[in-house]
C-alpha positions as CSV (number, residue, x, y, z in Angstrom):
1,M,31.2,-35.6,-26.4
2,V,29.1,-32.6,-25.3
3,I,31.0,-32.4,-22.1
4,A,34.3,-32.5,-23.8
5,R,33.3,-29.7,-26.2
6,S,32.0,-27.6,-23.3
7,L,35.5,-27.8,-21.6
8,A,37.5,-26.6,-24.6
9,H,37.6,-23.0,-23.4
10,R,38.2,-23.8,-19.7
11,P,34.9,-22.3,-18.4
12,K,34.6,-21.1,-14.8
13,I,31.2,-22.7,-14.5
14,L,29.6,-25.7,-16.2
15,I,25.8,-26.2,-16.1
16,G,24.4,-29.7,-16.4
17,D,20.6,-29.7,-16.9
18,E,19.5,-33.2,-16.3
19,P,22.7,-34.7,-17.7
20,T,21.8,-38.2,-16.6
21,G,18.1,-38.1,-17.4
22,N,17.7,-41.2,-19.5
23,L,20.9,-43.1,-18.6
24,D,21.2,-46.4,-16.8
25,S,22.8,-46.5,-13.4
26,V,26.3,-47.5,-14.7
27,N,26.4,-44.5,-17.2
28,T,24.9,-42.2,-14.6
29,A,27.8,-43.0,-12.3
30,E,30.4,-42.4,-15.0
31,I,28.9,-39.0,-15.9
32,I,28.8,-38.0,-12.2
33,E,32.4,-39.0,-11.8
34,I,33.4,-36.8,-14.8
35,F,31.6,-33.9,-13.2
36,K,33.4,-34.5,-9.9
37,K,36.8,-34.5,-11.7
38,I,35.8,-31.3,-13.5
39,N,35.0,-29.6,-10.2
40,E,38.3,-30.9,-8.7
41,F,40.2,-29.0,-11.5
42,G,38.5,-25.7,-10.4
43,T,35.3,-25.4,-12.4
44,T,32.1,-24.8,-10.6
45,V,29.6,-27.4,-11.6
46,L,25.9,-26.5,-11.4
47,L,23.9,-29.7,-11.7
48,V,20.2,-29.6,-12.2
49,T,18.4,-32.9,-11.4
50,H,15.3,-34.5,-10.1
51,N,17.4,-37.6,-9.1
52,R,17.5,-37.7,-5.3
53,E,20.0,-40.6,-5.3
54,I,22.6,-38.4,-7.2
55,V,22.0,-35.4,-5.0
56,N,22.3,-37.3,-1.7
57,Q,25.4,-39.3,-2.9
58,L,27.4,-36.1,-3.8
59,R,26.9,-34.4,-0.4
60,K,27.5,-31.0,-1.9
61,R,25.6,-27.7,-1.6
62,V,22.0,-28.3,-2.4
63,I,19.5,-25.6,-3.4
64,T,16.0,-26.9,-3.6
65,L,13.4,-25.1,-5.8
66,H,9.6,-25.6,-5.6
67,Q,7.3,-23.9,-8.0
68,G,10.3,-21.6,-9.0
69,K,11.2,-20.5,-5.5
70,V,14.1,-21.4,-3.3
71,V,12.7,-23.5,-0.5
72,S,16.0,-24.6,1.0
73,D,19.7,-23.9,0.6
74,E,22.1,-26.3,2.5
75,K,25.9,-26.3,2.5
76,E,26.2,-30.1,2.5
77,G,22.5,-31.0,2.3
78,K,20.3,-33.7,1.0
79,Y,17.6,-33.4,-1.4
80,R,14.3,-33.4,0.3
81,L,10.8,-32.1,-0.3
């Protein structure tokens, strides 16, 4: 429901801060698919997560922060630290 509300005004960017934090793997996959569709329609999606599996599965740009500093910025990277 929150995702639908945030799309009502067709934003140029959508920020998801740990959107799958306490979800099981089935619901996590569904949420990620929703974000992928939103991105395909032209909205930039900024996904903040600690879940390496999600990051590595997406194969999109990955900016890794450590103690508040950018430690890597990869065009089609994988989460690593």
